[in-house]
PDB file of all heavy atoms in Angstrom:
ATOM      1  N   MET A   1     156.987 121.063 129.820  1.00  0.00           N
ATOM      2  CA  MET A   1     156.337 122.077 129.025  1.00  0.00           C
ATOM      3  C   MET A   1     155.337 121.447 128.064  1.00  0.00           C
ATOM      4  O   MET A   1     154.261 121.986 127.866  1.00  0.00           O
ATOM      5  CB  MET A   1     157.399 122.867 128.260  1.00  0.00           C
ATOM      6  CG  MET A   1     156.836 124.064 127.546  1.00  0.00           C
ATOM      7  SD  MET A   1     156.305 125.313 128.665  1.00  0.00           S
ATOM      8  CE  MET A   1     157.210 126.682 128.086  1.00  0.00           C
ATOM      9  N   MET A   2     155.715 120.326 127.456  1.00  0.00           N
ATOM     10  CA  MET A   2     154.832 119.683 126.474  1.00  0.00           C
ATOM     11  C   MET A   2     153.621 119.044 127.138  1.00  0.00           C
ATOM     12  O   MET A   2     152.637 118.737 126.465  1.00  0.00           O
ATOM     13  CB  MET A   2     155.647 118.630 125.706  1.00  0.00           C
ATOM     14  CG  MET A   2     154.954 118.040 124.525  1.00  0.00           C
ATOM     15  SD  MET A   2     154.467 119.313 123.378  1.00  0.00           S
ATOM     16  CE  MET A   2     153.047 118.556 122.656  1.00  0.00           C
ATOM     17  N   SER A   3     153.657 118.884 128.445  1.00  0.00           N
ATOM     18  CA  SER A   3     152.525 118.271 129.121  1.00  0.00           C
ATOM     19  C   SER A   3     151.361 119.232 129.338  1.00  0.00           C
ATOM     20  O   SER A   3     150.266 118.788 129.659  1.00  0.00           O
ATOM     21  CB  SER A   3     152.978 117.693 130.456  1.00  0.00           C
ATOM     22  OG  SER A   3     153.451 118.732 131.285  1.00  0.00           O
ATOM     23  N   LEU A   4     151.581 120.528 129.148  1.00  0.00           N
ATOM     24  CA  LEU A   4     150.523 121.513 129.386  1.00  0.00           C
ATOM     25  C   LEU A   4     149.281 121.254 128.539  1.00  0.00           C
ATOM     26  O   LEU A   4     148.156 121.285 129.079  1.00  0.00           O
ATOM     27  CB  LEU A   4     151.052 122.927 129.147  1.00  0.00           C
ATOM     28  CG  LEU A   4     152.016 123.465 130.187  1.00  0.00           C
ATOM     29  CD1 LEU A   4     152.537 124.828 129.754  1.00  0.00           C
ATOM     30  CD2 LEU A   4     151.337 123.573 131.519  1.00  0.00           C
ATOM     31  N   PRO A   5     149.401 121.006 127.222  1.00  0.00           N
ATOM     32  CA  PRO A   5     148.182 120.744 126.451  1.00  0.00           C
ATOM     33  C   PRO A   5     147.449 119.485 126.908  1.00  0.00           C
ATOM     34  O   PRO A   5     146.214 119.450 126.893  1.00  0.00           O
ATOM     35  CB  PRO A   5     148.681 120.580 125.012  1.00  0.00           C
ATOM     36  CG  PRO A   5     150.008 121.201 124.973  1.00  0.00           C
ATOM     37  CD  PRO A   5     150.572 121.096 126.356  1.00  0.00           C
ATOM     38  N   PHE A   6     148.193 118.482 127.351  1.00  0.00           N
ATOM     39  CA  PHE A   6     147.539 117.245 127.794  1.00  0.00           C
ATOM     40  C   PHE A   6     146.791 117.460 129.107  1.00  0.00           C
ATOM     41  O   PHE A   6     145.691 116.947 129.304  1.00  0.00           O
ATOM     42  CB  PHE A   6     148.576 116.129 127.914  1.00  0.00           C
ATOM     43  CG  PHE A   6     149.176 115.758 126.607  1.00  0.00           C
ATOM     44  CD1 PHE A   6     150.454 116.171 126.288  1.00  0.00           C
ATOM     45  CD2 PHE A   6     148.478 115.024 125.679  1.00  0.00           C
ATOM     46  CE1 PHE A   6     151.025 115.848 125.069  1.00  0.00           C
ATOM     47  CE2 PHE A   6     149.017 114.687 124.461  1.00  0.00           C
ATOM     48  CZ  PHE A   6     150.305 115.102 124.156  1.00  0.00           C
ATOM     49  N   PHE A   7     147.388 118.218 130.024  1.00  0.00           N
ATOM     50  CA  PHE A   7     146.681 118.535 131.269  1.00  0.00           C
ATOM     51  C   PHE A   7     145.446 119.381 130.991  1.00  0.00           C
ATOM     52  O   PHE A   7     144.385 119.182 131.602  1.00  0.00           O
ATOM     53  CB  PHE A   7     147.601 119.244 132.259  1.00  0.00           C
ATOM     54  CG  PHE A   7     148.594 118.346 132.905  1.00  0.00           C
ATOM     55  CD1 PHE A   7     149.938 118.621 132.839  1.00  0.00           C
ATOM     56  CD2 PHE A   7     148.184 117.203 133.576  1.00  0.00           C
ATOM     57  CE1 PHE A   7     150.861 117.789 133.433  1.00  0.00           C
ATOM     58  CE2 PHE A   7     149.096 116.356 134.169  1.00  0.00           C
ATOM     59  CZ  PHE A   7     150.440 116.653 134.095  1.00  0.00           C
ATOM     60  N   ALA A   8     145.557 120.322 130.057  1.00  0.00           N
ATOM     61  CA  ALA A   8     144.412 121.156 129.717  1.00  0.00           C
ATOM     62  C   ALA A   8     143.308 120.329 129.079  1.00  0.00           C
ATOM     63  O   ALA A   8     142.117 120.549 129.359  1.00  0.00           O
ATOM     64  CB  ALA A   8     144.840 122.288 128.790  1.00  0.00           C
ATOM     65  N   GLN A   9     143.673 119.377 128.238  1.00  0.00           N
ATOM     66  CA  GLN A   9     142.669 118.494 127.652  1.00  0.00           C
ATOM     67  C   GLN A   9     141.984 117.649 128.714  1.00  0.00           C
ATOM     68  O   GLN A   9     140.776 117.418 128.648  1.00  0.00           O
ATOM     69  CB  GLN A   9     143.321 117.586 126.590  1.00  0.00           C
ATOM     70  CG  GLN A   9     143.741 118.312 125.350  1.00  0.00           C
ATOM     71  CD  GLN A   9     142.562 118.755 124.513  1.00  0.00           C
ATOM     72  OE1 GLN A   9     141.582 118.041 124.398  1.00  0.00           O
ATOM     73  NE2 GLN A   9     142.662 119.944 123.957  1.00  0.00           N
ATOM     74  N   ALA A  10     142.737 117.192 129.697  1.00  0.00           N
ATOM     75  CA  ALA A  10     142.140 116.411 130.792  1.00  0.00           C
ATOM     76  C   ALA A  10     141.175 117.272 131.596  1.00  0.00           C
ATOM     77  O   ALA A  10     140.093 116.808 131.997  1.00  0.00           O
ATOM     78  CB  ALA A  10     143.233 115.842 131.686  1.00  0.00           C
ATOM     79  N   ILE A  11     141.556 118.513 131.838  1.00  0.00           N
ATOM     80  CA  ILE A  11     140.666 119.431 132.562  1.00  0.00           C
ATOM     81  C   ILE A  11     139.401 119.690 131.750  1.00  0.00           C
ATOM     82  O   ILE A  11     138.282 119.695 132.291  1.00  0.00           O
ATOM     83  CB  ILE A  11     141.405 120.735 132.898  1.00  0.00           C
ATOM     84  CG1 ILE A  11     142.486 120.469 133.928  1.00  0.00           C
ATOM     85  CG2 ILE A  11     140.443 121.805 133.384  1.00  0.00           C
ATOM     86  CD1 ILE A  11     143.445 121.626 134.156  1.00  0.00           C
ATOM     87  N   ALA A  12     139.553 119.890 130.437  1.00  0.00           N
ATOM     88  CA  ALA A  12     138.387 120.113 129.576  1.00  0.00           C
ATOM     89  C   ALA A  12     137.479 118.905 129.580  1.00  0.00           C
ATOM     90  O   ALA A  12     136.247 119.055 129.632  1.00  0.00           O
ATOM     91  CB  ALA A  12     138.856 120.440 128.153  1.00  0.00           C
ATOM     92  N   LEU A  13     138.052 117.711 129.552  1.00  0.00           N
ATOM     93  CA  LEU A  13     137.238 116.501 129.597  1.00  0.00           C
ATOM     94  C   LEU A  13     136.500 116.388 130.934  1.00  0.00           C
ATOM     95  O   LEU A  13     135.331 116.003 130.977  1.00  0.00           O
ATOM     96  CB  LEU A  13     138.118 115.275 129.362  1.00  0.00           C
ATOM     97  CG  LEU A  13     137.399 113.951 129.150  1.00  0.00           C
ATOM     98  CD1 LEU A  13     136.504 114.014 127.929  1.00  0.00           C
ATOM     99  CD2 LEU A  13     138.415 112.839 129.001  1.00  0.00           C
ATOM    100  N   GLY A  14     137.159 116.762 132.014  1.00  0.00           N
ATOM    101  CA  GLY A  14     136.503 116.761 133.317  1.00  0.00           C
ATOM    102  C   GLY A  14     135.357 117.754 133.374  1.00  0.00           C
ATOM    103  O   GLY A  14     134.314 117.486 133.976  1.00  0.00           O
ATOM    104  N   LEU A  15     135.542 118.899 132.739  1.00  0.00           N
ATOM    105  CA  LEU A  15     134.472 119.891 132.699  1.00  0.00           C
ATOM    106  C   LEU A  15     133.299 119.399 131.861  1.00  0.00           C
ATOM    107  O   LEU A  15     132.131 119.683 132.184  1.00  0.00           O
ATOM    108  CB  LEU A  15     135.001 121.222 132.145  1.00  0.00           C
ATOM    109  CG  LEU A  15     135.926 121.995 133.080  1.00  0.00           C
ATOM    110  CD1 LEU A  15     136.589 123.151 132.349  1.00  0.00           C
ATOM    111  CD2 LEU A  15     135.150 122.507 134.286  1.00  0.00           C
ATOM    112  N   VAL A  16     133.582 118.673 130.800  1.00  0.00           N
ATOM    113  CA  VAL A  16     132.494 118.097 129.992  1.00  0.00           C
ATOM    114  C   VAL A  16     131.703 117.107 130.828  1.00  0.00           C
ATOM    115  O   VAL A  16     130.463 117.118 130.811  1.00  0.00           O
ATOM    116  CB  VAL A  16     133.068 117.416 128.721  1.00  0.00           C
ATOM    117  CG1 VAL A  16     132.018 116.532 128.055  1.00  0.00           C
ATOM    118  CG2 VAL A  16     133.572 118.464 127.759  1.00  0.00           C
ATOM    119  N   PHE A  17     132.381 116.259 131.573  1.00  0.00           N
ATOM    120  CA  PHE A  17     131.679 115.274 132.408  1.00  0.00           C
ATOM    121  C   PHE A  17     130.907 115.947 133.527  1.00  0.00           C
ATOM    122  O   PHE A  17     129.916 115.406 134.017  1.00  0.00           O
ATOM    123  CB  PHE A  17     132.647 114.248 132.979  1.00  0.00           C
ATOM    124  CG  PHE A  17     133.128 113.260 131.953  1.00  0.00           C
ATOM    125  CD1 PHE A  17     134.466 112.923 131.882  1.00  0.00           C
ATOM    126  CD2 PHE A  17     132.260 112.673 131.057  1.00  0.00           C
ATOM    127  CE1 PHE A  17     134.920 112.005 130.955  1.00  0.00           C
ATOM    128  CE2 PHE A  17     132.694 111.766 130.108  1.00  0.00           C
ATOM    129  CZ  PHE A  17     134.032 111.438 130.057  1.00  0.00           C
ATOM    130  N   ALA A  18     131.359 117.141 133.951  1.00  0.00           N
ATOM    131  CA  ALA A  18     130.644 117.886 134.994  1.00  0.00           C
ATOM    132  C   ALA A  18     129.474 118.683 134.428  1.00  0.00           C
ATOM    133  O   ALA A  18     128.738 119.307 135.183  1.00  0.00           O
ATOM    134  CB  ALA A  18     131.612 118.809 135.720  1.00  0.00           C
ATOM    135  N   GLY A  19     129.322 118.667 133.094  1.00  0.00           N
ATOM    136  CA  GLY A  19     128.196 119.360 132.483  1.00  0.00           C
ATOM    137  C   GLY A  19     128.432 120.840 132.246  1.00  0.00           C
ATOM    138  O   GLY A  19     127.473 121.586 132.051  1.00  0.00           O
ATOM    139  N   ARG A  20     129.691 121.267 132.247  1.00  0.00           N
ATOM    140  CA  ARG A  20     130.017 122.681 132.047  1.00  0.00           C
ATOM    141  C   ARG A  20     130.630 122.841 130.651  1.00  0.00           C
ATOM    142  O   ARG A  20     131.841 122.814 130.493  1.00  0.00           O
ATOM    143  CB  ARG A  20     130.945 123.161 133.143  1.00  0.00           C
ATOM    144  CG  ARG A  20     130.340 122.902 134.528  1.00  0.00           C
ATOM    145  CD  ARG A  20     131.088 123.551 135.579  1.00  0.00           C
ATOM    146  NE  ARG A  20     131.018 124.990 135.331  1.00  0.00           N
ATOM    147  CZ  ARG A  20     131.630 125.884 136.092  1.00  0.00           C
ATOM    148  NH1 ARG A  20     132.301 125.499 137.119  1.00  0.00           N
ATOM    149  NH2 ARG A  20     131.568 127.161 135.814  1.00  0.00           N
ATOM    150  N   ARG A  21     129.760 122.994 129.673  1.00  0.00           N
ATOM    151  CA  ARG A  21     130.199 122.997 128.272  1.00  0.00           C
ATOM    152  C   ARG A  21     131.000 124.239 127.917  1.00  0.00           C
ATOM    153  O   ARG A  21     132.014 124.140 127.224  1.00  0.00           O
ATOM    154  CB  ARG A  21     128.976 122.891 127.377  1.00  0.00           C
ATOM    155  CG  ARG A  21     129.322 122.767 125.937  1.00  0.00           C
ATOM    156  CD  ARG A  21     128.073 122.522 125.117  1.00  0.00           C
ATOM    157  NE  ARG A  21     128.452 122.331 123.741  1.00  0.00           N
ATOM    158  CZ  ARG A  21     127.878 122.964 122.734  1.00  0.00           C
ATOM    159  NH1 ARG A  21     126.896 123.794 122.959  1.00  0.00           N
ATOM    160  NH2 ARG A  21     128.282 122.744 121.516  1.00  0.00           N
ATOM    161  N   GLY A  22     130.565 125.396 128.350  1.00  0.00           N
ATOM    162  CA  GLY A  22     131.244 126.647 128.009  1.00  0.00           C
ATOM    163  C   GLY A  22     132.689 126.690 128.489  1.00  0.00           C
ATOM    164  O   GLY A  22     133.604 126.938 127.685  1.00  0.00           O
ATOM    165  N   PRO A  23     132.925 126.485 129.773  1.00  0.00           N
ATOM    166  CA  PRO A  23     134.318 126.459 130.242  1.00  0.00           C
ATOM    167  C   PRO A  23     135.142 125.343 129.610  1.00  0.00           C
ATOM    168  O   PRO A  23     136.345 125.507 129.378  1.00  0.00           O
ATOM    169  CB  PRO A  23     134.194 126.243 131.748  1.00  0.00           C
ATOM    170  CG  PRO A  23     132.847 126.737 132.086  1.00  0.00           C
ATOM    171  CD  PRO A  23     131.986 126.456 130.887  1.00  0.00           C
ATOM    172  N   ALA A  24     134.495 124.213 129.283  1.00  0.00           N
ATOM    173  CA  ALA A  24     135.223 123.123 128.638  1.00  0.00           C
ATOM    174  C   ALA A  24     135.709 123.548 127.252  1.00  0.00           C
ATOM    175  O   ALA A  24     136.848 123.257 126.874  1.00  0.00           O
ATOM    176  CB  ALA A  24     134.337 121.892 128.539  1.00  0.00           C
ATOM    177  N   LEU A  25     134.863 124.246 126.510  1.00  0.00           N
ATOM    178  CA  LEU A  25     135.280 124.725 125.192  1.00  0.00           C
ATOM    179  C   LEU A  25     136.386 125.767 125.310  1.00  0.00           C
ATOM    180  O   LEU A  25     137.309 125.791 124.488  1.00  0.00           O
ATOM    181  CB  LEU A  25     134.082 125.312 124.448  1.00  0.00           C
ATOM    182  CG  LEU A  25     133.103 124.282 123.891  1.00  0.00           C
ATOM    183  CD1 LEU A  25     131.883 124.972 123.322  1.00  0.00           C
ATOM    184  CD2 LEU A  25     133.773 123.425 122.845  1.00  0.00           C
ATOM    185  N   ALA A  26     136.325 126.617 126.328  1.00  0.00           N
ATOM    186  CA  ALA A  26     137.362 127.628 126.525  1.00  0.00           C
ATOM    187  C   ALA A  26     138.703 126.972 126.857  1.00  0.00           C
ATOM    188  O   ALA A  26     139.745 127.356 126.293  1.00  0.00           O
ATOM    189  CB  ALA A  26     136.951 128.595 127.625  1.00  0.00           C
ATOM    190  N   VAL A  27     138.691 125.992 127.741  1.00  0.00           N
ATOM    191  CA  VAL A  27     139.941 125.293 128.096  1.00  0.00           C
ATOM    192  C   VAL A  27     140.472 124.510 126.910  1.00  0.00           C
ATOM    193  O   VAL A  27     141.680 124.478 126.666  1.00  0.00           O
ATOM    194  CB  VAL A  27     139.706 124.378 129.333  1.00  0.00           C
ATOM    195  CG1 VAL A  27     140.921 123.508 129.590  1.00  0.00           C
ATOM    196  CG2 VAL A  27     139.389 125.216 130.542  1.00  0.00           C
ATOM    197  N   TRP A  28     139.570 123.899 126.130  1.00  0.00           N
ATOM    198  CA  TRP A  28     139.995 123.160 124.936  1.00  0.00           C
ATOM    199  C   TRP A  28     140.657 124.107 123.937  1.00  0.00           C
ATOM    200  O   TRP A  28     141.719 123.795 123.392  1.00  0.00           O
ATOM    201  CB  TRP A  28     138.788 122.464 124.313  1.00  0.00           C
ATOM    202  CG  TRP A  28     139.128 121.796 123.031  1.00  0.00           C
ATOM    203  CD1 TRP A  28     139.740 120.601 122.862  1.00  0.00           C
ATOM    204  CD2 TRP A  28     138.900 122.323 121.720  1.00  0.00           C
ATOM    205  NE1 TRP A  28     139.904 120.357 121.525  1.00  0.00           N
ATOM    206  CE2 TRP A  28     139.393 121.381 120.805  1.00  0.00           C
ATOM    207  CE3 TRP A  28     138.318 123.489 121.242  1.00  0.00           C
ATOM    208  CZ2 TRP A  28     139.328 121.586 119.446  1.00  0.00           C
ATOM    209  CZ3 TRP A  28     138.241 123.682 119.877  1.00  0.00           C
ATOM    210  CH2 TRP A  28     138.743 122.730 118.998  1.00  0.00           C
ATOM    211  N   ALA A  29     140.036 125.259 123.696  1.00  0.00           N
ATOM    212  CA  ALA A  29     140.602 126.222 122.762  1.00  0.00           C
ATOM    213  C   ALA A  29     141.963 126.732 123.259  1.00  0.00           C
ATOM    214  O   ALA A  29     142.902 126.894 122.470  1.00  0.00           O
ATOM    215  CB  ALA A  29     139.645 127.388 122.557  1.00  0.00           C
ATOM    216  N   LEU A  30     142.065 126.973 124.548  1.00  0.00           N
ATOM    217  CA  LEU A  30     143.337 127.413 125.111  1.00  0.00           C
ATOM    218  C   LEU A  30     144.416 126.338 124.940  1.00  0.00           C
ATOM    219  O   LEU A  30     145.568 126.649 124.610  1.00  0.00           O
ATOM    220  CB  LEU A  30     143.172 127.755 126.590  1.00  0.00           C
ATOM    221  CG  LEU A  30     144.430 128.228 127.314  1.00  0.00           C
ATOM    222  CD1 LEU A  30     144.881 129.555 126.741  1.00  0.00           C
ATOM    223  CD2 LEU A  30     144.170 128.336 128.790  1.00  0.00           C
ATOM    224  N   SER A  31     144.038 125.081 125.110  1.00  0.00           N
ATOM    225  CA  SER A  31     145.027 124.008 124.948  1.00  0.00           C
ATOM    226  C   SER A  31     145.479 123.892 123.496  1.00  0.00           C
ATOM    227  O   SER A  31     146.638 123.591 123.239  1.00  0.00           O
ATOM    228  CB  SER A  31     144.461 122.681 125.442  1.00  0.00           C
ATOM    229  OG  SER A  31     143.473 122.207 124.554  1.00  0.00           O
ATOM    230  N   ILE A  32     144.586 124.150 122.552  1.00  0.00           N
ATOM    231  CA  ILE A  32     144.963 124.115 121.136  1.00  0.00           C
ATOM    232  C   ILE A  32     145.946 125.244 120.839  1.00  0.00           C
ATOM    233  O   ILE A  32     146.936 125.057 120.121  1.00  0.00           O
ATOM    234  CB  ILE A  32     143.716 124.195 120.240  1.00  0.00           C
ATOM    235  CG1 ILE A  32     142.857 122.947 120.427  1.00  0.00           C
ATOM    236  CG2 ILE A  32     144.096 124.366 118.770  1.00  0.00           C
ATOM    237  CD1 ILE A  32     143.525 121.654 120.027  1.00  0.00           C
ATOM    238  N   VAL A  33     145.699 126.430 121.395  1.00  0.00           N
ATOM    239  CA  VAL A  33     146.608 127.552 121.194  1.00  0.00           C
ATOM    240  C   VAL A  33     147.990 127.230 121.775  1.00  0.00           C
ATOM    241  O   VAL A  33     149.023 127.471 121.134  1.00  0.00           O
ATOM    242  CB  VAL A  33     146.019 128.837 121.802  1.00  0.00           C
ATOM    243  CG1 VAL A  33     147.052 129.944 121.837  1.00  0.00           C
ATOM    244  CG2 VAL A  33     144.787 129.277 121.026  1.00  0.00           C
ATOM    245  N   VAL A  34     148.003 126.671 122.979  1.00  0.00           N
ATOM    246  CA  VAL A  34     149.276 126.307 123.612  1.00  0.00           C
ATOM    247  C   VAL A  34     150.003 125.251 122.775  1.00  0.00           C
ATOM    248  O   VAL A  34     151.222 125.329 122.570  1.00  0.00           O
ATOM    249  CB  VAL A  34     149.039 125.791 125.051  1.00  0.00           C
ATOM    250  CG1 VAL A  34     150.291 125.147 125.616  1.00  0.00           C
ATOM    251  CG2 VAL A  34     148.579 126.938 125.933  1.00  0.00           C
ATOM    252  N   LEU A  35     149.255 124.292 122.248  1.00  0.00           N
ATOM    253  CA  LEU A  35     149.850 123.252 121.413  1.00  0.00           C
ATOM    254  C   LEU A  35     150.456 123.843 120.146  1.00  0.00           C
ATOM    255  O   LEU A  35     151.567 123.476 119.737  1.00  0.00           O
ATOM    256  CB  LEU A  35     148.804 122.201 121.062  1.00  0.00           C
ATOM    257  CG  LEU A  35     149.292 120.976 120.327  1.00  0.00           C
ATOM    258  CD1 LEU A  35     150.270 120.197 121.201  1.00  0.00           C
ATOM    259  CD2 LEU A  35     148.132 120.119 119.929  1.00  0.00           C
ATOM    260  N   LEU A  36     149.759 124.789 119.511  1.00  0.00           N
ATOM    261  CA  LEU A  36     150.288 125.412 118.297  1.00  0.00           C
ATOM    262  C   LEU A  36     151.528 126.251 118.589  1.00  0.00           C
ATOM    263  O   LEU A  36     152.479 126.268 117.804  1.00  0.00           O
ATOM    264  CB  LEU A  36     149.203 126.255 117.628  1.00  0.00           C
ATOM    265  CG  LEU A  36     148.070 125.455 116.997  1.00  0.00           C
ATOM    266  CD1 LEU A  36     146.994 126.398 116.485  1.00  0.00           C
ATOM    267  CD2 LEU A  36     148.588 124.579 115.888  1.00  0.00           C
ATOM    268  N   VAL A  37     151.544 126.948 119.713  1.00  0.00           N
ATOM    269  CA  VAL A  37     152.721 127.743 120.079  1.00  0.00           C
ATOM    270  C   VAL A  37     153.913 126.829 120.348  1.00  0.00           C
ATOM    271  O   VAL A  37     155.033 127.099 119.887  1.00  0.00           O
ATOM    272  CB  VAL A  37     152.413 128.629 121.311  1.00  0.00           C
ATOM    273  CG1 VAL A  37     153.680 129.223 121.884  1.00  0.00           C
ATOM    274  CG2 VAL A  37     151.430 129.724 120.941  1.00  0.00           C
ATOM    275  N   LEU A  38     153.682 125.737 121.055  1.00  0.00           N
ATOM    276  CA  LEU A  38     154.774 124.795 121.328  1.00  0.00           C
ATOM    277  C   LEU A  38     155.281 124.160 120.042  1.00  0.00           C
ATOM    278  O   LEU A  38     156.482 123.940 119.878  1.00  0.00           O
ATOM    279  CB  LEU A  38     154.316 123.718 122.311  1.00  0.00           C
ATOM    280  CG  LEU A  38     154.117 124.186 123.752  1.00  0.00           C
ATOM    281  CD1 LEU A  38     153.529 123.074 124.587  1.00  0.00           C
ATOM    282  CD2 LEU A  38     155.434 124.654 124.337  1.00  0.00           C
ATOM    283  N   PHE A  39     154.372 123.862 119.111  1.00  0.00           N
ATOM    284  CA  PHE A  39     154.798 123.299 117.820  1.00  0.00           C
ATOM    285  C   PHE A  39     155.625 124.301 117.053  1.00  0.00           C
ATOM    286  O   PHE A  39     156.654 123.938 116.455  1.00  0.00           O
ATOM    287  CB  PHE A  39     153.592 122.863 116.996  1.00  0.00           C
ATOM    288  CG  PHE A  39     153.992 122.379 115.632  1.00  0.00           C
ATOM    289  CD1 PHE A  39     154.618 121.153 115.476  1.00  0.00           C
ATOM    290  CD2 PHE A  39     153.762 123.148 114.506  1.00  0.00           C
ATOM    291  CE1 PHE A  39     155.007 120.709 114.230  1.00  0.00           C
ATOM    292  CE2 PHE A  39     154.138 122.713 113.260  1.00  0.00           C
ATOM    293  CZ  PHE A  39     154.760 121.491 113.117  1.00  0.00           C
ATOM    294  N   LYS A  40     155.219 125.565 117.039  1.00  0.00           N
ATOM    295  CA  LYS A  40     156.002 126.594 116.332  1.00  0.00           C
ATOM    296  C   LYS A  40     157.390 126.724 116.945  1.00  0.00           C
ATOM    297  O   LYS A  40     158.384 126.818 116.218  1.00  0.00           O
ATOM    298  CB  LYS A  40     155.290 127.931 116.369  1.00  0.00           C
ATOM    299  CG  LYS A  40     156.015 129.009 115.590  1.00  0.00           C
ATOM    300  CD  LYS A  40     155.297 130.316 115.630  1.00  0.00           C
ATOM    301  CE  LYS A  40     155.929 131.362 114.763  1.00  0.00           C
ATOM    302  NZ  LYS A  40     157.288 131.664 114.991  1.00  0.00           N
ATOM    303  N   LEU A  41     157.480 126.700 118.258  1.00  0.00           N
ATOM    304  CA  LEU A  41     158.784 126.784 118.913  1.00  0.00           C
ATOM    305  C   LEU A  41     159.642 125.572 118.570  1.00  0.00           C
ATOM    306  O   LEU A  41     160.855 125.697 118.346  1.00  0.00           O
ATOM    307  CB  LEU A  41     158.620 126.900 120.422  1.00  0.00           C
ATOM    308  CG  LEU A  41     158.051 128.209 120.941  1.00  0.00           C
ATOM    309  CD1 LEU A  41     157.812 128.129 122.437  1.00  0.00           C
ATOM    310  CD2 LEU A  41     158.984 129.351 120.618  1.00  0.00           C
ATOM    311  N   HIS A  42     159.024 124.398 118.522  1.00  0.00           N
ATOM    312  CA  HIS A  42     159.769 123.182 118.217  1.00  0.00           C
ATOM    313  C   HIS A  42     160.179 123.142 116.746  1.00  0.00           C
ATOM    314  O   HIS A  42     161.311 122.751 116.422  1.00  0.00           O
ATOM    315  CB  HIS A  42     158.921 121.952 118.545  1.00  0.00           C
ATOM    316  CG  HIS A  42     159.559 120.667 118.174  1.00  0.00           C
ATOM    317  ND1 HIS A  42     160.631 120.144 118.858  1.00  0.00           N
ATOM    318  CD2 HIS A  42     159.308 119.804 117.161  1.00  0.00           C
ATOM    319  CE1 HIS A  42     160.996 119.021 118.289  1.00  0.00           C
ATOM    320  NE2 HIS A  42     160.203 118.792 117.255  1.00  0.00           N
ATOM    321  N   ALA A  43     159.292 123.539 115.842  1.00  0.00           N
ATOM    322  CA  ALA A  43     159.562 123.432 114.415  1.00  0.00           C
ATOM    323  C   ALA A  43     160.618 124.440 113.968  1.00  0.00           C
ATOM    324  O   ALA A  43     161.332 124.187 112.990  1.00  0.00           O
ATOM    325  CB  ALA A  43     158.276 123.638 113.631  1.00  0.00           C
ATOM    326  N   THR A  44     160.713 125.568 114.621  1.00  0.00           N
ATOM    327  CA  THR A  44     161.671 126.594 114.194  1.00  0.00           C
ATOM    328  C   THR A  44     162.960 126.556 114.993  1.00  0.00           C
ATOM    329  O   THR A  44     163.845 127.368 114.749  1.00  0.00           O
ATOM    330  CB  THR A  44     161.050 127.995 114.310  1.00  0.00           C
ATOM    331  OG1 THR A  44     160.655 128.216 115.663  1.00  0.00           O
ATOM    332  CG2 THR A  44     159.849 128.140 113.399  1.00  0.00           C
ATOM    333  N   ASP A  45     163.080 125.615 115.924  1.00  0.00           N
ATOM    334  CA  ASP A  45     164.289 125.500 116.726  1.00  0.00           C
ATOM    335  C   ASP A  45     165.383 124.832 115.910  1.00  0.00           C
ATOM    336  O   ASP A  45     165.149 123.862 115.194  1.00  0.00           O
ATOM    337  CB  ASP A  45     163.975 124.676 117.978  1.00  0.00           C
ATOM    338  CG  ASP A  45     165.084 124.760 118.991  1.00  0.00           C
ATOM    339  OD1 ASP A  45     165.893 125.692 118.925  1.00  0.00           O
ATOM    340  OD2 ASP A  45     165.128 123.875 119.869  1.00  0.00           O
ATOM    341  N   SER A  46     166.598 125.334 116.014  1.00  0.00           N
ATOM    342  CA  SER A  46     167.692 124.733 115.268  1.00  0.00           C
ATOM    343  C   SER A  46     168.179 123.472 115.977  1.00  0.00           C
ATOM    344  O   SER A  46     168.143 123.384 117.210  1.00  0.00           O
ATOM    345  CB  SER A  46     168.843 125.724 115.125  1.00  0.00           C
ATOM    346  OG  SER A  46     169.345 126.065 116.388  1.00  0.00           O
ATOM    347  N   LEU A  47     168.645 122.519 115.188  1.00  0.00           N
ATOM    348  CA  LEU A  47     169.136 121.267 115.739  1.00  0.00           C
ATOM    349  C   LEU A  47     170.596 121.414 116.153  1.00  0.00           C
ATOM    350  O   LEU A  47     171.383 122.065 115.479  1.00  0.00           O
ATOM    351  CB  LEU A  47     169.018 120.144 114.712  1.00  0.00           C
ATOM    352  CG  LEU A  47     167.587 119.796 114.276  1.00  0.00           C
ATOM    353  CD1 LEU A  47     167.645 118.749 113.179  1.00  0.00           C
ATOM    354  CD2 LEU A  47     166.788 119.295 115.447  1.00  0.00           C
ATOM    355  N   ALA A  48     170.959 120.786 117.255  1.00  0.00           N
ATOM    356  CA  ALA A  48     172.330 120.829 117.742  1.00  0.00           C
ATOM    357  C   ALA A  48     173.056 119.559 117.312  1.00  0.00           C
ATOM    358  O   ALA A  48     173.397 118.692 118.117  1.00  0.00           O
ATOM    359  CB  ALA A  48     172.340 120.969 119.255  1.00  0.00           C
ATOM    360  N   ILE A  49     173.258 119.442 116.002  1.00  0.00           N
ATOM    361  CA  ILE A  49     173.911 118.257 115.446  1.00  0.00           C
ATOM    362  C   ILE A  49     175.202 118.686 114.766  1.00  0.00           C
ATOM    363  O   ILE A  49     175.215 119.581 113.936  1.00  0.00           O
ATOM    364  CB  ILE A  49     173.002 117.549 114.421  1.00  0.00           C
ATOM    365  CG1 ILE A  49     171.717 117.080 115.086  1.00  0.00           C
ATOM    366  CG2 ILE A  49     173.732 116.390 113.782  1.00  0.00           C
ATOM    367  CD1 ILE A  49     170.727 116.479 114.116  1.00  0.00           C
ATOM    368  N   ASP A  50     176.295 118.026 115.119  1.00  0.00           N
ATOM    369  CA  ASP A  50     177.571 118.277 114.459  1.00  0.00           C
ATOM    370  C   ASP A  50     177.759 117.225 113.371  1.00  0.00           C
ATOM    371  O   ASP A  50     177.898 116.043 113.660  1.00  0.00           O
ATOM    372  CB  ASP A  50     178.727 118.195 115.455  1.00  0.00           C
ATOM    373  CG  ASP A  50     178.741 119.368 116.406  1.00  0.00           C
ATOM    374  OD1 ASP A  50     178.276 120.452 116.010  1.00  0.00           O
ATOM    375  OD2 ASP A  50     179.225 119.203 117.539  1.00  0.00           O
ATOM    376  N   LEU A  51     177.759 117.654 112.125  1.00  0.00           N
ATOM    377  CA  LEU A  51     177.956 116.715 111.013  1.00  0.00           C
ATOM    378  C   LEU A  51     179.335 116.883 110.418  1.00  0.00           C
ATOM    379  O   LEU A  51     179.903 117.862 110.296  1.00  0.00           O
ATOM    380  CB  LEU A  51     176.885 116.918 109.936  1.00  0.00           C
ATOM    381  CG  LEU A  51     175.465 116.612 110.393  1.00  0.00           C
ATOM    382  CD1 LEU A  51     174.494 116.952 109.283  1.00  0.00           C
ATOM    383  CD2 LEU A  51     175.344 115.145 110.753  1.00  0.00           C
TER     384      LEU A  51
END
């Protein structure tokens, strides 16, 4: 699941090298949104630690 933003960033970088700036910015923005959602899920998840 955490690999999704990294794959999206790689795709955006490939689009930049292909000269397609608009789709690259869209994929980059989508990867940032996915990263923020994953961070929110991770930050608000309770820890399974028995103390």
